C-alpha positions as CSV (number, residue, x, y, z in Angstrom):
1,X,44.8,86.3,-70.5
2,X,44.3,83.0,-72.2
3,X,45.4,82.8,-75.9
4,X,42.8,83.3,-78.4
5,X,42.0,81.6,-81.8
6,X,40.5,84.2,-84.3
7,X,39.3,83.5,-87.8
8,X,39.2,86.2,-90.3
9,X,37.1,85.8,-93.5
10,X,37.8,86.6,-97.1
11,X,39.9,89.9,-97.2
12,X,39.9,90.5,-101.3
13,X,42.2,93.3,-101.4
14,X,40.5,95.4,-98.6
15,X,43.6,96.4,-96.7
16,X,42.1,99.3,-94.6
17,X,39.5,96.8,-93.5
18,X,42.1,94.4,-92.5
19,X,44.2,97.0,-90.7
20,X,41.2,98.2,-88.7
21,X,39.8,94.8,-87.7
22,X,43.3,93.9,-86.4
23,X,43.5,97.1,-84.5
24,X,40.0,96.4,-82.8
25,X,41.1,92.9,-82.1
26,X,44.5,93.8,-80.7
27,X,46.1,90.4,-81.1
28,X,48.7,89.4,-78.4
29,X,51.8,87.4,-79.4
30,X,50.3,84.2,-78.3
31,X,47.0,84.7,-80.0
32,X,46.4,82.9,-83.3
33,X,44.7,84.6,-86.4
34,X,43.4,82.0,-89.0
35,X,43.0,83.7,-92.3
36,X,40.5,81.8,-94.4
37,X,42.1,82.6,-97.8
38,X,41.4,85.0,-100.9
39,X,43.8,87.8,-99.9
40,X,43.9,89.1,-103.4
41,X,41.5,90.3,-106.2
42,X,38.4,92.4,-106.5
43,X,39.3,95.1,-103.8
44,X,41.7,97.9,-104.5
45,X,44.8,97.0,-102.6
46,X,45.9,93.3,-102.7
47,X,49.5,94.4,-102.5
48,X,48.7,96.3,-99.3
49,X,46.8,93.2,-97.9
50,X,49.9,90.9,-98.5
51,X,52.3,93.6,-97.0
52,X,50.3,93.9,-93.8
53,X,49.8,90.0,-93.4
54,X,53.7,89.7,-93.5
55,X,53.8,92.4,-90.8
56,X,51.3,90.5,-88.8
57,X,53.5,87.4,-88.8
58,X,55.8,89.5,-86.6
59,X,53.2,90.4,-84.0
60,X,51.2,87.0,-83.4
61,X,50.8,83.6,-84.8
62,X,49.3,83.7,-88.3
63,X,47.8,80.8,-90.0
64,X,47.0,81.7,-93.6
65,X,45.0,79.3,-95.6
66,X,45.2,79.1,-99.4
67,X,42.0,80.5,-101.3
68,X,40.9,79.8,-104.9
69,X,42.0,83.4,-105.8
70,X,45.5,82.7,-104.8
71,X,45.4,79.5,-107.1
72,X,44.1,81.6,-110.1
73,X,47.0,84.1,-109.5
74,X,49.5,81.5,-109.5
75,X,48.0,79.8,-112.5
76,X,48.1,83.0,-114.3
77,X,51.8,83.6,-113.6
78,X,52.5,80.3,-115.2
79,X,49.9,80.0,-118.1
80,X,49.1,83.0,-120.4
81,X,45.9,81.2,-121.5
82,X,44.3,81.7,-118.0
83,X,45.2,85.4,-117.4
84,X,42.0,86.5,-119.1
85,X,39.6,84.5,-117.1
86,X,41.5,85.5,-113.8
87,X,41.4,89.2,-114.8
88,X,37.6,88.8,-115.2
89,X,37.4,87.4,-111.7
90,X,38.8,90.2,-110.1
91,X,42.5,89.8,-111.0
92,X,42.5,93.2,-112.7
93,X,42.3,94.9,-109.5
94,X,45.3,92.9,-108.2
95,X,47.2,93.9,-111.3
96,X,46.5,97.5,-110.8
97,X,47.8,97.2,-107.1
98,X,51.2,96.2,-108.5
99,X,51.2,99.2,-110.8
100,X,49.9,97.3,-113.8
101,X,52.7,94.5,-114.0
102,X,52.6,90.9,-112.6
103,X,56.3,91.1,-112.7
104,X,56.1,93.6,-109.9
105,X,54.8,91.1,-107.4
106,X,57.7,90.7,-104.8
107,X,59.2,87.4,-104.1
108,X,58.0,87.6,-100.5
109,X,54.4,87.8,-101.6
110,X,54.7,84.7,-103.8
111,X,56.6,82.9,-101.0
112,X,53.8,83.7,-98.6
113,X,51.2,82.3,-100.9
114,X,53.4,79.3,-101.4
115,X,53.3,78.5,-97.7
116,X,49.6,79.0,-97.2
117,X,48.0,75.9,-95.7
118,X,45.0,73.7,-97.2
119,X,43.3,73.6,-93.7
120,X,44.0,74.1,-90.2
121,X,42.4,72.7,-87.0
122,X,42.2,73.0,-83.2
123,X,40.5,70.7,-80.7
124,X,37.1,72.4,-81.2
125,X,37.2,73.6,-84.8
126,X,38.5,73.2,-88.2
127,X,39.2,75.8,-90.9
128,X,39.0,75.5,-94.7
129,X,38.5,78.0,-97.4
130,X,35.4,76.8,-99.1
131,X,33.9,73.3,-98.3
132,X,34.6,69.8,-97.3
133,X,33.4,66.1,-97.5
134,X,32.2,65.1,-94.2
135,X,33.4,61.5,-94.4
136,X,37.0,62.3,-95.8
137,X,40.0,63.2,-93.4
138,X,41.0,66.7,-93.6
139,X,44.5,65.7,-95.2
140,X,42.7,63.9,-97.9
141,X,40.1,66.6,-99.0
142,X,39.8,67.0,-102.8
143,X,40.7,70.4,-104.2
144,X,37.4,71.1,-105.9
145,X,35.8,71.1,-102.5
146,X,38.3,72.6,-100.4
147,X,38.8,75.7,-102.7
148,X,36.0,76.0,-105.0
149,X,32.7,74.5,-104.0
150,X,30.2,77.2,-102.7
151,X,27.7,76.4,-99.9
152,X,24.9,77.5,-102.2
153,X,25.4,74.4,-104.1
154,X,26.0,72.0,-101.2
155,X,25.9,72.2,-97.4
156,X,28.0,69.4,-96.0
157,X,27.0,67.3,-93.1
158,X,29.0,67.7,-89.8
159,X,32.5,66.3,-90.3
160,X,33.3,62.9,-89.0
161,X,35.8,64.6,-86.6
162,X,33.0,66.1,-84.6
163,X,34.5,69.6,-84.9
164,X,32.7,72.8,-85.9
165,X,33.7,74.1,-89.4
166,X,34.8,77.6,-90.2
167,X,34.8,78.5,-93.9
168,X,34.7,81.5,-96.3
169,X,34.3,81.5,-100.0
170,X,30.6,81.7,-100.2
171,X,29.9,85.4,-100.1
172,X,27.1,86.5,-97.8
173,X,25.9,89.6,-99.7
174,X,23.7,90.5,-96.6
175,X,26.8,91.2,-94.7
176,X,25.7,88.7,-92.0
177,X,27.4,85.6,-90.9
178,X,26.0,82.3,-92.2
179,X,25.7,80.2,-89.1
180,X,24.3,76.6,-89.7
181,X,25.5,75.3,-86.4
182,X,28.1,72.7,-87.6
183,X,29.5,75.1,-90.3
184,X,29.9,78.9,-90.1
185,X,30.8,81.0,-93.2
186,X,32.6,84.2,-92.4
187,X,32.7,85.7,-96.1
188,X,30.6,88.7,-95.6
189,X,31.3,90.5,-98.8
190,X,33.7,93.2,-97.7
191,X,34.8,94.2,-101.2
192,X,31.3,94.6,-102.3
193,X,29.9,96.9,-99.7
194,X,29.6,94.3,-96.8
195,X,31.9,93.6,-94.0
196,X,35.1,91.9,-93.2
197,X,34.4,89.6,-90.3
198,X,36.5,88.1,-87.5
199,X,35.2,85.8,-85.0
200,X,36.9,84.3,-81.8
201,X,36.5,80.7,-81.4
202,X,36.7,80.7,-77.6
203,X,33.8,83.1,-76.9
204,X,32.0,83.5,-80.3
205,X,32.8,87.3,-80.1
206,X,32.6,89.0,-83.6
207,X,34.3,92.1,-85.1
208,X,33.2,93.6,-88.4
209,X,34.9,96.5,-90.5
210,X,33.8,97.9,-93.8
211,X,36.2,98.4,-96.7
212,X,36.8,101.9,-95.6
213,X,38.0,100.6,-92.2
214,X,35.0,101.6,-90.2
215,X,34.1,99.2,-87.3
216,X,30.6,98.1,-87.2
217,X,28.8,98.8,-83.9
218,X,27.7,95.7,-82.2
């Protein structure tokens, strides 16, 4: 079977959804799972999400992107002044998953976040967490677009590289994928009652699971 490239949208602490969607996908050793960022916050089991992603790295090729919630977590660890705003953005759930203490975050979890990528690309698609500037090379994209700008505020033009963009970050509270042709958003609001979404780039096949790990019938 040819290898596959499969993107998974924002997980946000929904470990049961992640485990169930990976079980449905059944990735082989030569498949690539591109995780679009935001592993932590809002959902109840950020710690379990990161534990499982680390397990996945021994099963197939995992390409983790950095999300704005990982950036907020790192900032909170370094600057007491930003802990309050982070907690209000869902960081409180992350702290609870580590038994109420940020000091309980294992070194391997922080090392994982530290090696998350800003972007990833294959011959046909590129992957970023939030948004992009159409006329700027991927390795020069500004942080405010790459990690923070919602599609609600700006839909970019097709990128100059001619590839289709796969993004997360802009939660689709309908639970449905936002497909604008040149850009596709896979954040389908799992933690809020929607779905965790995975999409195979080669075939367009989609899998979705809810936060309790139930597979959506297609």
